[in-house]
N, C-alpha and C positions, 0 to 999 in steps of 0.2 A: 429514574436513573437505576433503581433496584432492578427493574425489569430488564434493562440492558445488561446489567452485570450478571443477572442470573442466566440470560441467554448465552452470555459469552462464556460463563462457567460450564453450562451444560454442553456447549459446543466444543469446549476444550478438554472436556473429561476424557480420560484415557490417553491423552497425547504425551509424548515426551517432551522433555524441554527443548530439544532441537526442533522438533515439529512445531512446537507452539511458537518458538522464536522465528521460524520460517513463515509460518501463518501471519504473524503480527507485521513482520517486515514486509512481506509480499503484499498483504492487504493495504498497508499503508502506501506503499510505492505505487502499486497498480490502482489503487483507489483514488489517487490524485492525478491520473492520466488526464491531460486537458482537453479531450474530446468527449462530450457528453454521451453516455451510453456505452462507450468502449470499456470502461473499467469492469463492468459486469461481465462481459465476454471474455476479457483478458484473465480475470481472476478464475473463471469457470475453466479455461484453457490451462492455466497454471496449476489448478488443483487437480485436474485430471492428469496432466503430464507429470507432475511431481507426486502423485498419489497422496494428496493432502485431503484433509476433511473439507469437503466442498461448502458445507454449511457454515463452518467457522470462518473460512476465507471470504464468503459473501458477506457475512455479518460484519467482518472487519471493513470490508469495502463499502457497506452501507454507513458505517460509523464515519468514514473518511469523506463522504460525498459533501458535506459542507466546506471541508477543507479544499476539495477539488475546485469549488467555485471561487473560493477566496484566493487561490493561488494562480488562477488563469492569467490574470494580467501581469503579475510578476514573472511567470514563466515565458510570456510572450516577450516581456522586456529583455530578459536574460538572452533569449534565442533571436532577437531582433537584429540580425546582421545580414539579413537577405534583402538585396535591394529590390523595390517595386517600382515599376514605371507608373507614371502619372496616367497614361493611357490604358491601363489595365482594367479589366471588367470588375464588377464588384464581386463576382464568384471567384475571380482569380485572387482578388485582394483578400477575401476570407479565407482562402486556402493557404495564402501565404502567411496569414496570421496564425492559422492552426499549425502550420509547419514550424513557424517561430516558437510557438507555445510548446510543441512536442520537442523541439530541439533544447529549449530551456529545461524541460522536464528531464530529458536524457542527461544533460549536464549536472543537473542538481540532484534529483531524486535517486537516480540509479547508484551513484557512489555513496550518498547518504543512507541508502536503503541497505547496501552491503555492510556498512559500519554499523548500523542499527541491528542487523540480524547477527553480526558477530558479537556485539555487546549483549544482546538479549540472550543469545545462545550460552554464553558464559554465565550469565547471571541465573538463567532458568535451570541450567544443568546443575549448578551448585545448589540452588533452592530444591530442586526435585531429588537430589541425593540426600539432602538433609531430612526431607519428608520420608523417604524410603527407609532411612536409618533410624527414624523415630526421634531424632534430635529436635525437631521443630514441628509445629503443628501447621497445617495448610492455611489456618485462619489467621496466623500472625507469627 
C-alpha cells in the first residue's frame, strides 16, 4: 500500500488542485468503462487532449481496474432496456450486453464523475492554498 501511495504522490507532484481533481475524477470515471482494454486508451486520449499528466492518469486507471470488473454487471442491469430477439447470434447478444453496460456507465458514472470533480476541486484548491500560505503542512 505504501508503494501505491508513493507512486501516486510522485505522479501528483507539481500539480495544481484543479489538475489533481481532474486526474482523480477522470481516472475513476474512465477507469470503470465497462469494456476491457478501453479505459487505458480512453485515459491516454483524455490525458493528451486535456494536457494532463499521463502517468498520473494511467496510475489512477490501474487503481480502478478491480472496480471496473465489479461494476460490469450492475452497469449492464442499469442499461438493460434494449430488447434482444431470441434468434440473435451469440456475437450480437454480447454486443447488446456491452452496449447495455456502456449505457449504464453513461447514466451513472458521467454525472457522478462531474460531481466528484467539482467536490474534489473545491477541497483540493482549499488544501493547496493552505499549503502555499504555510498554514498547514502537506503531511496532515
